[in-house]
N, C-alpha and C positions, 0 to 999 in steps of 0.2 A: 263729843269725841268723834262721832260719825261725820259730822259736818267738817271737823278739822281734818280728818283723814281724806275726805273727798276733795277739800280745797288743796291739800298738799298734793294729791294725785294729779289734779287738774293743772296745778302750777308746774309740776314735773313734766307733764305732757306738753304744756305750752312752751317750756324751755327747750324741749326737743325740737319742736317745730320752729323755734326761733333760731336754732343753730345755723341753718343755711343762710338766713338773713344776716346774722352776725358775721359769717364767713365772707359774704358779699361786701359788707361794709369795710371789713378789715382788708380785703384784697384790693378794694378800690382806692385805698389810701397808701398802697405800697408801691415801691419801684420794682423794676424787673429783678434786681439782685435779691431783694427780700422775698419775692414770690417764689423764685427758683432755688432759694437756699435750702439746706437741709433742715428739716423740722418746720413746724408751722408756728409762727408768732402771732398771737391774737392782737397785740397792740403794736401797730406799725412804728418803726423808729428808723429814720424820720418819717413824718407824715408827708406824702406827696399829693398836694392838692392839684397839681397840673394834670392829673389823670382826668379830671372832670372837663377841663378845657380841651384836652385832646379828644375826649369823647364827643363833645359838642361840635368839633371841627371835622374830624375824620369820618364820622358816621352820618353826616348831613342831618344832624339831630333835629334841628328846628323844622325843616321841611317834612321830615318823617313824622314828627310830633303833630304838626298841623294836619297831615293826611290821616293820621290815626284818630285825631279828635273829630275830623270831618266825618269819617266813616261811622265812628261810635255814636255821634249825635243823631245822625239819620237812622241808624239801626235802632237806637233807643226809641226815637219818635215813632218809627214804623211798627215795632213790635208792641208798644204800649197801645197805640190806636187800634191796630188790626186785632191784636189778641183780646183786648177788652171788648171790642165789638162782637167778636165770635163768642166770647164768654157770656156776654149779655144775651145773645141769641140762644145759647144753650142753657141758660139758667132762668131768665125772666120771661121768655116767650114760649108759647105753646104752639107747636106745629108738628105736622106728621113726619115721622121719621127722625125726630130730634135725637132720641137716644141712640139710634143706629148710627147716625152721622158722628155723634160724639164718641161712640166706641171706635169707629174707623179712624177718627182723629187721634185718639189715644194710641191706636195700634201703630201709627206711623212713628211713635217714639222708639219702637223696637228696631227701626231701620238705622244702622250706623251711617255717619256722614260719608265714610269711604265708599259705601254702596251707591250713594246718590251722586258722588263726585263726577263719575264718568258721564252719565247722561246729562248732568248739569253742564259740564264742559262742552259737550257736543251741542246742546241747545244754545248756550250763550255764544258759542263761536258762530253758529249759523245765523244768529240774530245780530252779529256784528258787534257784540259787547266784549269780546276778548281783547285784553289790553287796556280796558277801562275799569273804573270803580263801580260800574253799574252792577256786575254780578255780586259785589260785596254789599250792596245797599238794597236793591229792588226786592230780592226775595224776602227780606224781613218785613216788607209792607204787606205780606200775606199772613203774618202771624206765625207763631211757633207753637206746636201742640202742648209742650210742657207749660208754657205761660198761659195758654187758654185754659188748661186744667186748673192751674193755680188760681187764676182770677175767677173762674167759674165757682170753685169752692168758696171763695171769699164772697162773691155775689149772692150765693145761697144763704148767707148769714144776714143779708139785708132784708128787712121785713117787706113782704109783697104789698102790704097795705100802702106803702109810700108810692109805689108805681101805680097802683089802682087809683089812688086819690088824684094823682097827677093826670091820669087818663080821663077821669071824670071832669077835671078842669079843662080838658081840651088839649093837653100836651101830647105830642107825637112821641114815637119810640126813640127817635134820635135825641129829642129834648130830655126825655127821662134818663137816657144813658149819660148825657153830658151834664145835666144839672143835679142829678140825684145819685146815680151809681158811681160816677167817677170821683166826686168829692168825698163820698163815704169810703171809697176804696183806696185812699192815698197810701196807707201802709203796704198794701199788696202791690200797688203800682210802683212804689219805691223799690220793692224787692225785685220786681221784673226789670226795672231800669238798672239796678245795681248788677244783677246777674248778666244782663246783656252788655253792660259796659265792660265787665270783666272778660267776657267772651270776645268782644270786638277788640279790646285793648291788647289781649294776649294772642289773638289768632295769627297763626303762621301759615297753616296749610293753604287756605283759600287765597290769601295774597300771593303766595309763591306760585300758585297755579294760574291766576288770572291777570296778574300785573307783570308787565315786561319793561315798563319805562321806570328808570331809577327815580325820576322826579315824583312818582306816585307811590313809592315804597312806604309801607307802614314801619313803625318802630321795630316790631319783631322781625320783619323781613330785612330791614336795614342792618340789624345786628347780626343776623344769620349770614348775610352777604359779606359783611365786614370780616367775620371769622373765616369764611370760605376763601376770601381773597388772599389772606395771609397764610393759608395752609395750616392754621393753628389759631393763635390769637395773641394780641397784646392784652394780657388778662387784666392789667390795671385799668386802662381806659374802658375795656369792655365791661368790667364789673361796675365801673362808675356810671356807664350808660344804663346798665341794668338797674342800678340803684335809683337813678333819676326816673326811670320808667316805673319803678314800684311806688315811689312817693305819692303820685296822684291817687293810686288805688287805695293806699292806706288812709290818706286824708278823706277820701270820699266815704270809705267804710266808717271811719270814726264819726263823720258828720251825720250819717244815715243809720247808725247802728240801732237806735231806738225803733225806727220805723221797720228796719230789717227784721228784728226779733218779733215785733208786733205782727208784721205781715205774715211771717212764717207760722206763728202760733195760731192766728185767727183763720188761716186759709183752710185748716182741717177741722174746724169746729162742727161743721154740718156735713153729713154725707150726702151723696147724690140720691 
């Protein structure tokens, strides 16, 4: 009975979270007359498939999609490499001041992005990066504190004997990180990659600050600019574009769900 009640409760909560997605799907298939008519009809009649073609043409969807994928791929590669290297140093290596530096790294999580935005803007403008994609890519090659913490907790679950045996055989630290820790940490790395993909895919604030050329716009920024130009929105094509933007995220999560759950579960098994 308890299991049945818990499942019913979870299904009910899931339906609540699915309502916005259902509204997006319904609106994306409606014409303007249906959208602005009195009352909300869940099932469009008739179904207007042309909204998707309008979205692809009016919002420069293809170029914005390629820009978003370009930024997301480099961001994922940067945070996975940099954060895993830092996590390896904080978990597998013994050096003076390690715990202090790790505490300082965790303390930076408390700083909101809005606090860092002004100094970052000044710095990148002085470096000549304003108006380019570099401010959206390069910082992630320094790692992010949350990912460092997540990977460190996972690395602590890996037996130290594996690294010690490799050192006896003559392996250096980079080889141990690459050939032992990274293969064993695939679930945690998948979690980091998925989190960063979601952040990069949906980011609107940073592209709106650093990008000025429309040919470099990301999907989020292109959708926002499209709505601003109209002084409102053609909600049908706009929701169609949003739906197309959501589909890759849903597919990626379904493909990596097993690793996602495993990575989250195992990252907290051993305390620091």
